[in-house]
py3Dmol code that shows the C-alpha trace and the ligand (Angstrom):
import py3Dmol

protein = """\
ATOM      1  CA  MET A   1     -31.474 -95.242   1.236  1.00  0.00           C
ATOM      2  CA  THR A   2     -31.940 -93.610  -2.160  1.00  0.00           C
ATOM      3  CA  SER A   3     -34.897 -95.117  -3.951  1.00  0.00           C
ATOM      4  CA  PRO A   4     -34.053 -97.541  -6.798  1.00  0.00           C
ATOM      5  CA  VAL A   5     -37.255 -96.427  -8.571  1.00  0.00           C
ATOM      6  CA  PHE A   6     -36.807 -94.306 -11.697  1.00  0.00           C
ATOM      7  CA  VAL A   7     -40.068 -92.980 -13.085  1.00  0.00           C
ATOM      8  CA  ALA A   8     -40.483 -93.231 -16.878  1.00  0.00           C
ATOM      9  CA  ILE A   9     -41.644 -89.821 -18.084  1.00  0.00           C
ATOM     10  CA  ASP A  10     -43.059 -91.015 -21.407  1.00  0.00           C
ATOM     11  CA  THR A  11     -44.601 -87.880 -22.868  1.00  0.00           C
ATOM     12  CA  PRO A  12     -43.615 -85.305 -25.485  1.00  0.00           C
ATOM     13  CA  ASP A  13     -45.388 -82.647 -23.372  1.00  0.00           C
ATOM     14  CA  LEU A  14     -42.781 -80.551 -21.519  1.00  0.00           C
ATOM     15  CA  ALA A  15     -45.261 -78.880 -19.169  1.00  0.00           C
ATOM     16  CA  ARG A  16     -46.711 -82.217 -18.091  1.00  0.00           C
ATOM     17  CA  ALA A  17     -43.221 -83.695 -17.686  1.00  0.00           C
ATOM     18  CA  GLU A  18     -42.149 -80.719 -15.538  1.00  0.00           C
ATOM     19  CA  THR A  19     -45.207 -81.011 -13.315  1.00  0.00           C
ATOM     20  CA  LEU A  20     -44.601 -84.739 -12.860  1.00  0.00           C
ATOM     21  CA  SER A  21     -40.915 -84.366 -12.059  1.00  0.00           C
ATOM     22  CA  GLN A  22     -41.553 -81.578  -9.539  1.00  0.00           C
ATOM     23  CA  THR A  23     -44.379 -83.544  -7.916  1.00  0.00           C
ATOM     24  CA  LEU A  24     -42.273 -86.703  -7.688  1.00  0.00           C
ATOM     25  CA  ALA A  25     -38.980 -85.119  -6.614  1.00  0.00           C
ATOM     26  CA  GLY A  26     -39.244 -86.394  -3.038  1.00  0.00           C
ATOM     27  CA  SER A  27     -40.650 -89.842  -3.722  1.00  0.00           C
ATOM     28  CA  VAL A  28     -38.645 -91.451  -6.551  1.00  0.00           C
ATOM     29  CA  GLY A  29     -34.913 -92.004  -7.081  1.00  0.00           C
ATOM     30  CA  GLY A  30     -34.724 -90.516 -10.559  1.00  0.00           C
ATOM     31  CA  LEU A  31     -36.305 -89.743 -13.929  1.00  0.00           C
ATOM     32  CA  LYS A  32     -36.112 -91.927 -17.036  1.00  0.00           C
ATOM     33  CA  LEU A  33     -36.334 -89.897 -20.231  1.00  0.00           C
ATOM     34  CA  GLY A  34     -36.557 -91.732 -23.529  1.00  0.00           C
ATOM     35  CA  LEU A  35     -36.737 -90.992 -27.226  1.00  0.00           C
ATOM     36  CA  GLU A  36     -40.299 -89.705 -27.068  1.00  0.00           C
ATOM     37  CA  PHE A  37     -39.405 -86.915 -24.653  1.00  0.00           C
ATOM     38  CA  PHE A  38     -35.983 -86.268 -26.223  1.00  0.00           C
ATOM     39  CA  ALA A  39     -37.288 -86.034 -29.794  1.00  0.00           C
ATOM     40  CA  ALA A  40     -39.843 -83.457 -28.699  1.00  0.00           C
ATOM     41  CA  ASN A  41     -37.804 -81.421 -26.219  1.00  0.00           C
ATOM     42  CA  GLY A  42     -34.116 -82.108 -26.834  1.00  0.00           C
ATOM     43  CA  PRO A  43     -31.256 -81.384 -24.415  1.00  0.00           C
ATOM     44  CA  THR A  44     -32.942 -78.143 -23.300  1.00  0.00           C
ATOM     45  CA  GLY A  45     -35.968 -80.112 -22.170  1.00  0.00           C
ATOM     46  CA  VAL A  46     -33.772 -82.579 -20.278  1.00  0.00           C
ATOM     47  CA  ALA A  47     -31.971 -79.710 -18.536  1.00  0.00           C
ATOM     48  CA  ARG A  48     -35.319 -78.202 -17.543  1.00  0.00           C
ATOM     49  CA  LEU A  49     -36.483 -81.450 -15.934  1.00  0.00           C
ATOM     50  CA  ALA A  50     -33.140 -81.915 -14.178  1.00  0.00           C
ATOM     51  CA  GLU A  51     -33.895 -78.697 -12.280  1.00  0.00           C
ATOM     52  CA  ALA A  52     -36.208 -80.816 -10.110  1.00  0.00           C
ATOM     53  CA  GLY A  53     -32.957 -82.168  -8.631  1.00  0.00           C
ATOM     54  CA  LEU A  54     -33.375 -85.847  -9.524  1.00  0.00           C
ATOM     55  CA  PRO A  55     -30.752 -88.013 -11.265  1.00  0.00           C
ATOM     56  CA  VAL A  56     -31.575 -88.479 -14.956  1.00  0.00           C
ATOM     57  CA  PHE A  57     -31.508 -91.760 -16.886  1.00  0.00           C
ATOM     58  CA  LEU A  58     -31.243 -90.910 -20.594  1.00  0.00           C
ATOM     59  CA  ASP A  59     -32.704 -93.924 -22.367  1.00  0.00           C
ATOM     60  CA  LEU A  60     -31.661 -92.996 -25.904  1.00  0.00           C
ATOM     61  CA  LYS A  61     -30.514 -96.505 -26.953  1.00  0.00           C
ATOM     62  CA  LEU A  62     -27.622 -95.190 -29.059  1.00  0.00           C
ATOM     63  CA  HIS A  63     -26.491 -97.422 -31.938  1.00  0.00           C
ATOM     64  CA  ASP A  64     -24.145 -96.202 -34.684  1.00  0.00           C
ATOM     65  CA  ILE A  65     -20.460 -96.371 -35.646  1.00  0.00           C
ATOM     66  CA  PRO A  66     -18.091 -95.873 -32.686  1.00  0.00           C
ATOM     67  CA  ASN A  67     -17.047 -92.337 -33.622  1.00  0.00           C
ATOM     68  CA  THR A  68     -20.629 -91.129 -34.012  1.00  0.00           C
ATOM     69  CA  VAL A  69     -21.752 -92.683 -30.739  1.00  0.00           C
ATOM     70  CA  ALA A  70     -18.733 -91.233 -28.909  1.00  0.00           C
ATOM     71  CA  LYS A  71     -19.500 -87.755 -30.300  1.00  0.00           C
ATOM     72  CA  ALA A  72     -23.160 -88.086 -29.338  1.00  0.00           C
ATOM     73  CA  VAL A  73     -22.216 -89.106 -25.792  1.00  0.00           C
ATOM     74  CA  GLU A  74     -19.798 -86.162 -25.599  1.00  0.00           C
ATOM     75  CA  ALA A  75     -22.593 -83.856 -26.707  1.00  0.00           C
ATOM     76  CA  LEU A  76     -24.743 -85.216 -23.854  1.00  0.00           C
ATOM     77  CA  ARG A  77     -22.051 -84.631 -21.211  1.00  0.00           C
ATOM     78  CA  PRO A  78     -23.317 -81.212 -20.093  1.00  0.00           C
ATOM     79  CA  LEU A  79     -26.573 -82.921 -19.080  1.00  0.00           C
ATOM     80  CA  ALA A  80     -24.599 -85.100 -16.631  1.00  0.00           C
ATOM     81  CA  PRO A  81     -26.846 -88.144 -17.010  1.00  0.00           C
ATOM     82  CA  ALA A  82     -26.620 -90.678 -14.182  1.00  0.00           C
ATOM     83  CA  VAL A  83     -27.352 -93.537 -16.602  1.00  0.00           C
ATOM     84  CA  LEU A  84     -27.261 -93.791 -20.407  1.00  0.00           C
ATOM     85  CA  THR A  85     -28.275 -96.648 -22.745  1.00  0.00           C
ATOM     86  CA  VAL A  86     -26.603 -97.948 -25.905  1.00  0.00           C
ATOM     87  CA  HIS A  87     -27.381-101.031 -28.025  1.00  0.00           C
ATOM     88  CA  ALA A  88     -25.045-103.939 -27.296  1.00  0.00           C
ATOM     89  CA  ALA A  89     -25.469-104.991 -30.950  1.00  0.00           C
ATOM     90  CA  GLY A  90     -23.329-101.992 -31.917  1.00  0.00           C
ATOM     91  CA  GLY A  91     -20.321-104.156 -31.055  1.00  0.00           C
ATOM     92  CA  ARG A  92     -17.310-103.942 -28.807  1.00  0.00           C
ATOM     93  CA  ALA A  93     -15.606-100.896 -30.313  1.00  0.00           C
ATOM     94  CA  MET A  94     -18.826 -98.888 -30.115  1.00  0.00           C
ATOM     95  CA  LEU A  95     -19.472 -99.933 -26.515  1.00  0.00           C
ATOM     96  CA  GLU A  96     -15.931 -99.040 -25.460  1.00  0.00           C
ATOM     97  CA  ALA A  97     -16.169 -95.688 -27.247  1.00  0.00           C
ATOM     98  CA  ALA A  98     -19.474 -94.903 -25.511  1.00  0.00           C
ATOM     99  CA  LYS A  99     -18.061 -95.718 -22.081  1.00  0.00           C
ATOM    100  CA  ALA A 100     -14.880 -93.714 -22.723  1.00  0.00           C
ATOM    101  CA  ALA A 101     -16.888 -90.661 -23.765  1.00  0.00           C
ATOM    102  CA  ALA A 102     -19.361 -90.795 -20.865  1.00  0.00           C
ATOM    103  CA  PRO A 103     -18.903 -88.417 -17.947  1.00  0.00           C
ATOM    104  CA  ASP A 104     -17.385 -89.730 -14.704  1.00  0.00           C
ATOM    105  CA  GLY A 105     -19.978 -91.513 -12.622  1.00  0.00           C
ATOM    106  CA  CYS A 106     -22.364 -92.055 -15.542  1.00  0.00           C
ATOM    107  CA  LYS A 107     -23.402 -95.669 -15.829  1.00  0.00           C
ATOM    108  CA  VAL A 108     -23.440 -96.858 -19.429  1.00  0.00           C
ATOM    109  CA  VAL A 109     -25.908 -99.708 -19.736  1.00  0.00           C
ATOM    110  CA  ALA A 110     -26.555-101.948 -22.752  1.00  0.00           C
ATOM    111  CA  VAL A 111     -29.850-102.878 -24.315  1.00  0.00           C
ATOM    112  CA  THR A 112     -29.484-106.523 -25.342  1.00  0.00           C
ATOM    113  CA  VAL A 113     -32.530-107.857 -27.229  1.00  0.00           C
ATOM    114  CA  LEU A 114     -35.584-105.610 -27.394  1.00  0.00           C
ATOM    115  CA  THR A 115     -38.480-107.360 -25.678  1.00  0.00           C
ATOM    116  CA  SER A 116     -40.598-106.582 -28.747  1.00  0.00           C
ATOM    117  CA  LEU A 117     -38.552-109.147 -30.723  1.00  0.00           C
ATOM    118  CA  ASP A 118     -39.196-112.891 -30.621  1.00  0.00           C
ATOM    119  CA  ALA A 119     -37.180-115.800 -32.051  1.00  0.00           C
ATOM    120  CA  THR A 120     -38.794-115.361 -35.491  1.00  0.00           C
ATOM    121  CA  ASP A 121     -37.863-111.667 -35.571  1.00  0.00           C
ATOM    122  CA  LEU A 122     -34.289-112.524 -34.591  1.00  0.00           C
ATOM    123  CA  GLY A 123     -34.146-115.120 -37.372  1.00  0.00           C
ATOM    124  CA  SER A 124     -35.267-112.502 -39.886  1.00  0.00           C
ATOM    125  CA  ILE A 125     -32.291-110.285 -38.961  1.00  0.00           C
ATOM    126  CA  GLY A 126     -29.884-113.194 -39.176  1.00  0.00           C
ATOM    127  CA  VAL A 127     -29.627-114.133 -35.506  1.00  0.00           C
ATOM    128  CA  ALA A 128     -29.886-117.879 -34.961  1.00  0.00           C
ATOM    129  CA  GLY A 129     -30.687-119.183 -31.483  1.00  0.00           C
ATOM    130  CA  SER A 130     -33.149-118.099 -28.850  1.00  0.00           C
ATOM    131  CA  PRO A 131     -33.631-114.577 -27.498  1.00  0.00           C
ATOM    132  CA  ALA A 132     -32.307-115.854 -24.132  1.00  0.00           C
ATOM    133  CA  ASP A 133     -29.068-117.060 -25.749  1.00  0.00           C
ATOM    134  CA  GLN A 134     -28.663-113.737 -27.518  1.00  0.00           C
ATOM    135  CA  VAL A 135     -29.296-111.800 -24.283  1.00  0.00           C
ATOM    136  CA  ALA A 136     -26.588-113.839 -22.530  1.00  0.00           C
ATOM    137  CA  ARG A 137     -24.144-113.349 -25.404  1.00  0.00           C
ATOM    138  CA  LEU A 138     -24.691-109.589 -25.542  1.00  0.00           C
ATOM    139  CA  ALA A 139     -24.551-109.263 -21.750  1.00  0.00           C
ATOM    140  CA  ASP A 140     -21.126-110.933 -21.808  1.00  0.00           C
ATOM    141  CA  LEU A 141     -20.052-108.547 -24.578  1.00  0.00           C
ATOM    142  CA  ALA A 142     -21.257-105.521 -22.594  1.00  0.00           C
ATOM    143  CA  ARG A 143     -19.317-106.698 -19.570  1.00  0.00           C
ATOM    144  CA  ALA A 144     -16.152-107.423 -21.570  1.00  0.00           C
ATOM    145  CA  SER A 145     -16.417-103.950 -23.134  1.00  0.00           C
ATOM    146  CA  GLY A 146     -16.335-102.262 -19.746  1.00  0.00           C
ATOM    147  CA  LEU A 147     -19.971-101.224 -19.542  1.00  0.00           C
ATOM    148  CA  ASP A 148     -21.749-101.024 -16.209  1.00  0.00           C
ATOM    149  CA  GLY A 149     -24.687-103.333 -16.853  1.00  0.00           C
ATOM    150  CA  ILE A 150     -27.681-104.162 -19.015  1.00  0.00           C
ATOM    151  CA  VAL A 151     -31.401-103.545 -19.307  1.00  0.00           C
ATOM    152  CA  CYS A 152     -33.359-106.749 -18.800  1.00  0.00           C
ATOM    153  CA  SER A 153     -36.762-108.054 -17.766  1.00  0.00           C
ATOM    154  CA  GLY A 154     -37.563-109.286 -14.298  1.00  0.00           C
ATOM    155  CA  ALA A 155     -37.625-112.805 -15.709  1.00  0.00           C
ATOM    156  CA  GLU A 156     -33.990-112.492 -16.802  1.00  0.00           C
ATOM    157  CA  VAL A 157     -32.431-110.492 -13.981  1.00  0.00           C
ATOM    158  CA  GLY A 158     -31.756-113.434 -11.642  1.00  0.00           C
ATOM    159  CA  ALA A 159     -29.696-115.294 -14.233  1.00  0.00           C
ATOM    160  CA  ALA A 160     -27.992-112.066 -15.315  1.00  0.00           C
ATOM    161  CA  ARG A 161     -26.994-111.264 -11.713  1.00  0.00           C
ATOM    162  CA  ASP A 162     -25.600-114.804 -11.244  1.00  0.00           C
ATOM    163  CA  ARG A 163     -23.546-114.394 -14.401  1.00  0.00           C
ATOM    164  CA  TRP A 164     -22.380-110.859 -13.612  1.00  0.00           C
ATOM    165  CA  PRO A 165     -22.430-110.290  -9.839  1.00  0.00           C
ATOM    166  CA  GLN A 166     -21.116-106.693 -10.020  1.00  0.00           C
ATOM    167  CA  GLY A 167     -23.412-105.682 -12.893  1.00  0.00           C
ATOM    168  CA  TYR A 168     -25.935-102.846 -12.768  1.00  0.00           C
ATOM    169  CA  PHE A 169     -29.317-104.189 -13.854  1.00  0.00           C
ATOM    170  CA  VAL A 170     -32.100-101.913 -15.053  1.00  0.00           C
ATOM    171  CA  VAL A 171     -35.489-103.639 -14.942  1.00  0.00           C
ATOM    172  CA  PRO A 172     -38.698-102.277 -16.540  1.00  0.00           C
ATOM    173  CA  GLY A 173     -42.078-104.042 -16.577  1.00  0.00           C
ATOM    174  CA  ILE A 174     -42.635-103.387 -12.873  1.00  0.00           C
ATOM    175  CA  ARG A 175     -46.127-103.400 -11.408  1.00  0.00           C
ATOM    176  CA  PRO A 176     -47.122-102.959  -7.753  1.00  0.00           C
ATOM    177  CA  PRO A 177     -49.297-105.832  -6.477  1.00  0.00           C
ATOM    178  CA  GLY A 178     -52.787-105.549  -8.003  1.00  0.00           C
ATOM    179  CA  ALA A 179     -51.867-102.791 -10.495  1.00  0.00           C
ATOM    180  CA  ASP A 180     -53.086-102.620 -14.088  1.00  0.00           C
ATOM    181  CA  VAL A 181     -50.625-104.575 -16.255  1.00  0.00           C
ATOM    182  CA  GLY A 182     -51.405-102.519 -19.412  1.00  0.00           C
ATOM    183  CA  ASP A 183     -49.426-103.716 -22.466  1.00  0.00           C
ATOM    184  CA  GLN A 184     -46.676-105.349 -20.389  1.00  0.00           C
ATOM    185  CA  LYS A 185     -46.816-109.114 -20.721  1.00  0.00           C
ATOM    186  CA  ARG A 186     -44.485-110.374 -18.013  1.00  0.00           C
ATOM    187  CA  VAL A 187     -44.398-108.186 -14.954  1.00  0.00           C
ATOM    188  CA  MET A 188     -42.874-108.337 -11.484  1.00  0.00           C
ATOM    189  CA  THR A 189     -43.610-106.434  -8.320  1.00  0.00           C
ATOM    190  CA  PRO A 190     -40.933-103.974  -7.159  1.00  0.00           C
ATOM    191  CA  ARG A 191     -40.031-106.218  -4.210  1.00  0.00           C
ATOM    192  CA  GLU A 192     -39.728-109.337  -6.417  1.00  0.00           C
ATOM    193  CA  ALA A 193     -37.512-107.544  -8.930  1.00  0.00           C
ATOM    194  CA  LEU A 194     -35.178-106.243  -6.221  1.00  0.00           C
ATOM    195  CA  ASP A 195     -34.982-109.665  -4.608  1.00  0.00           C
ATOM    196  CA  ALA A 196     -34.141-111.163  -8.009  1.00  0.00           C
ATOM    197  CA  GLY A 197     -31.172-108.798  -8.378  1.00  0.00           C
ATOM    198  CA  ALA A 198     -32.425-105.562  -9.985  1.00  0.00           C
ATOM    199  CA  SER A 199     -30.364-102.408  -9.360  1.00  0.00           C
ATOM    200  CA  MET A 200     -32.870 -99.947 -10.839  1.00  0.00           C
ATOM    201  CA  LEU A 201     -36.626-100.368 -11.203  1.00  0.00           C
ATOM    202  CA  VAL A 202     -38.220 -98.485 -14.108  1.00  0.00           C
ATOM    203  CA  VAL A 203     -41.858 -97.654 -13.358  1.00  0.00           C
ATOM    204  CA  GLY A 204     -44.018 -95.619 -15.720  1.00  0.00           C
ATOM    205  CA  ARG A 205     -47.787 -95.677 -15.799  1.00  0.00           C
ATOM    206  CA  PRO A 206     -48.394 -97.134 -12.318  1.00  0.00           C
ATOM    207  CA  ILE A 207     -47.031 -93.762 -11.113  1.00  0.00           C
ATOM    208  CA  THR A 208     -47.653 -91.303 -13.960  1.00  0.00           C
ATOM    209  CA  ALA A 209     -51.237 -92.429 -14.670  1.00  0.00           C
ATOM    210  CA  ALA A 210     -52.231 -92.659 -10.993  1.00  0.00           C
ATOM    211  CA  PRO A 211     -54.772 -90.120  -9.690  1.00  0.00           C
ATOM    212  CA  ASP A 212     -52.093 -88.996  -7.200  1.00  0.00           C
ATOM    213  CA  PRO A 213     -48.635 -89.802  -8.679  1.00  0.00           C
ATOM    214  CA  ALA A 214     -46.705 -88.779  -5.550  1.00  0.00           C
ATOM    215  CA  GLU A 215     -48.871 -91.006  -3.367  1.00  0.00           C
ATOM    216  CA  ALA A 216     -48.447 -93.923  -5.822  1.00  0.00           C
ATOM    217  CA  ALA A 217     -44.660 -93.435  -5.771  1.00  0.00           C
ATOM    218  CA  ARG A 218     -44.589 -93.278  -1.960  1.00  0.00           C
ATOM    219  CA  ALA A 219     -46.621 -96.503  -1.747  1.00  0.00           C
ATOM    220  CA  ILE A 220     -44.117 -98.260  -4.015  1.00  0.00           C
ATOM    221  CA  ALA A 221     -41.183 -96.955  -1.954  1.00  0.00           C
ATOM    222  CA  ALA A 222     -42.869 -98.082   1.263  1.00  0.00           C
ATOM    223  CA  ALA A 223     -43.244-101.615  -0.132  1.00  0.00           C
ATOM    224  CA  LEU A 224     -39.476-101.832  -0.655  1.00  0.00           C
TER     225      LEU A 224
END
"""
ligand_1 = """\
21
C5P
O -45.529 -97.548 -18.061
P -44.540 -98.650 -17.870
O -44.179 -98.913 -16.423
O -44.931 -99.922 -18.595
O -43.223 -98.076 -18.566
C -42.065 -98.831 -18.668
C -40.978 -98.057 -19.334
O -39.882 -98.947 -19.574
C -41.324 -97.465 -20.684
O -40.539 -96.278 -20.832
C -40.881 -98.524 -21.665
O -40.553 -97.997 -22.915
C -39.634 -99.060 -20.969
N -39.262 -100.420 -21.330
C -40.115 -101.508 -21.167
N -39.704 -102.764 -21.507
C -38.497 -102.942 -21.976
C -37.630 -101.868 -22.148
C -38.045 -100.608 -21.803
O -41.241 -101.357 -20.723
N -38.118 -104.169 -22.260
"""
view = py3Dmol.view(width=600, height=400)
view.addModel(protein, "pdb")
view.setStyle({"model": 0}, {"cartoon": {"style": "trace"}})
view.addModel(ligand_1, "xyz")
view.setStyle({"model": 1}, {"stick": {}})
view.zoomTo()
view.show()
């Protein structure tokens, strides 16, 4: 079975990112590259890392008018990402445009409510109701717009899977049993997240900051 673990390569340093992706090529299912890496290294940097042979999850959280998002997704096509994120708050037309512009086989996944926002923050941007209500509303919108799934926490994935049985659920905040939690507040073990319905597990520092990243990744895979 291909591993559901995508390692978050959160660094602007191309050399370090290349070393990590080469080292981890046999022990994770893919690479997650976000804004930090992309802002520093651009599409050329992504293409360099893809040479390690792993599927790439481009976590760029696109959010703009439909035409601009569609053009941005088209510009990313040569990179053949396996998974791409957009903000569900961009609305139906934007979500549909993103999906239509994505390459065949690329999963387009929606960010619902950033976990850095609480109910007070939502109120200040005009969203009444709880973060959980807003997550459910935006997940339904993503589904109705033809997207493949959403990003959600381990705490939310069970309910999301019940609501959307065919959805693709990307879950960060994963920690192997006994690992340092760092700045994550609510964490789940890889096994718990899979059992709760996760499709992809995003794991960063428990692998990248380990003394032996490949060994840490193999231990996580073995526990699945
Ligand atoms: O190092 P760690 O395993 O905490 O990294 C998790 C990755 O998932 C980071 O790239 C982080 O930005 C991302 N992420 C998260 N929580 C979310 C959404 C994304 O930790 N709610």
